[in-house]
N, C-alpha and C positions, 0 to 999 in steps of 0.2 A: 402674728396669726398667719398661717399659710393660706394660699389662695383657695385651698380645699375647704376651709372653714366657711360655714354658711350664715352665721349670725354674729353680730357684734353690736355693742352700744356705741353710738356716735354722739358727739356734742356739737354745739353750734359753731365752735371755733373752726372745725374742719369744714362744715357746710358753708360758712361765710367766706372762707378762703377760696372756694370755687367761684365766687362771684367777682373776684378782683384779680386781675393778672399779677399785680405786684404782691399778692398774698398767697397765691397758689404755690405749692411746693411739690416735689417728687412724691412725698408722703400723701398729701391731699389728693393728688391725681391718682395715686395707687389705690386709695380708698374708693374713689369714683369708679375706677376700673373694676374693683371687687363688686361693687353694686351693679355695674353693667354686665358682669359675668354671672349674675344671679344671686349673689349674697343679699341678705336682708339686714338692714341696720335697725336697731331699736333705740328709741329715745323717749325720755320722760315728757310729760305734757308741756313743760316749759320750753322745749326745743323750738316749736314753730314760732312762738312769741319772740324768742331771742333772735332767731334768724330774721324774721320780719322786721324787728326793731333795728337790727344792724344795717339792713339795706335802706330802711327809712331814714336813719341817721345819715347814711351816705348820700341819699337823695337830698336831704335838707342842706347838706354841706356842698351841694352841687357837684358831687363826685360822680353821680350817675343820674340819669333822667327817670321820670315817672315810667316811661315806656320800658326802660331797661329793668327797673324794679319789677314791673309786671312780667316781663319775659323771664327774668331770673327765677322769680318765685314760681312761675308756671313750669319751668324745667325741674325745679326742686320737688314740686308736688308729684312729678312723674316718677321720682326715684322710689326704690323699694325701702321706705322707712316706715316702720310701724311705731306709732306714737302711743305710749302707755299713759292712761289717766292716772293722776296722782290724787287719791282720795285724801280728805283731811286727816283721817286717822293715821295714814301712812306718813303724810307730811309732818304731822305733829308728833309722830312717834319715831319710826325707823329713820326717816330722812334727817330729822332734827338730831337724833343720836349720832349719825354719821357726820353731820356738820360739826357737832361739838368735838367728837373724837379726832377729826382731821383738821380742825380750825378752818372750815370752809363756810361759804355762804350757804344758806338753805338751797339756793338755786343750783349751785355747783354740786352740793351733796346729793341732789336728786339723781344726777348721772352716776355717781359712785354707788349709791344705794341700789340703783337699777342693775348695774353690772354685778354687784355682789349677790343680789337676790336671784338674778337669772343665771349666774355663773358664766357670764360672757366676757370676752375680752373687750377692751375699751379703746376707742380711737379719739384722741384729743391732741390739740396743739398746746394746750395750757399746761405750763410747767407745774403749777401748784396741784392741778388735778392729776397729772402724771405721778407726782410724788405720793399723793394720797392713795392713788390706785395701787402703786407698788407696795406701800405700807400695808394696805388692806389685803394684799395677796392677789390682786386682780392683774391678769395678763394684759399687756398693752398690745394693740394691733401693730404689727410691723409688715411693711410691704416692700 
């Protein structure tokens, strides 16, 4: 995706990488730069739960403090990420179909289905999701 693109689907792997210096990459920082420049990310309803769970697990493992979790999630909430509700009929229909077709979990398929339905490029660090996106004809975000 060129910097001129205004919208893309983002998954939790990219978001969580911003929270930890040892997980941040040139790619994840480039995605953050796109958002800072006015692009809007779109994510399925599972995204905030996945992000919150990842930092909660890090807190429980004493990798970060409660105060750091609060600060990180506070910054993430300020980003331009539009979260789409996943209604049961979509979860039990289109998302399940994508999960079956690409051998994904229902959770991961929610991101792929959203990118397909919206016709948007996809930003992920997950190799299995990248392969599924390519197979489905979804463009991957590049920065």
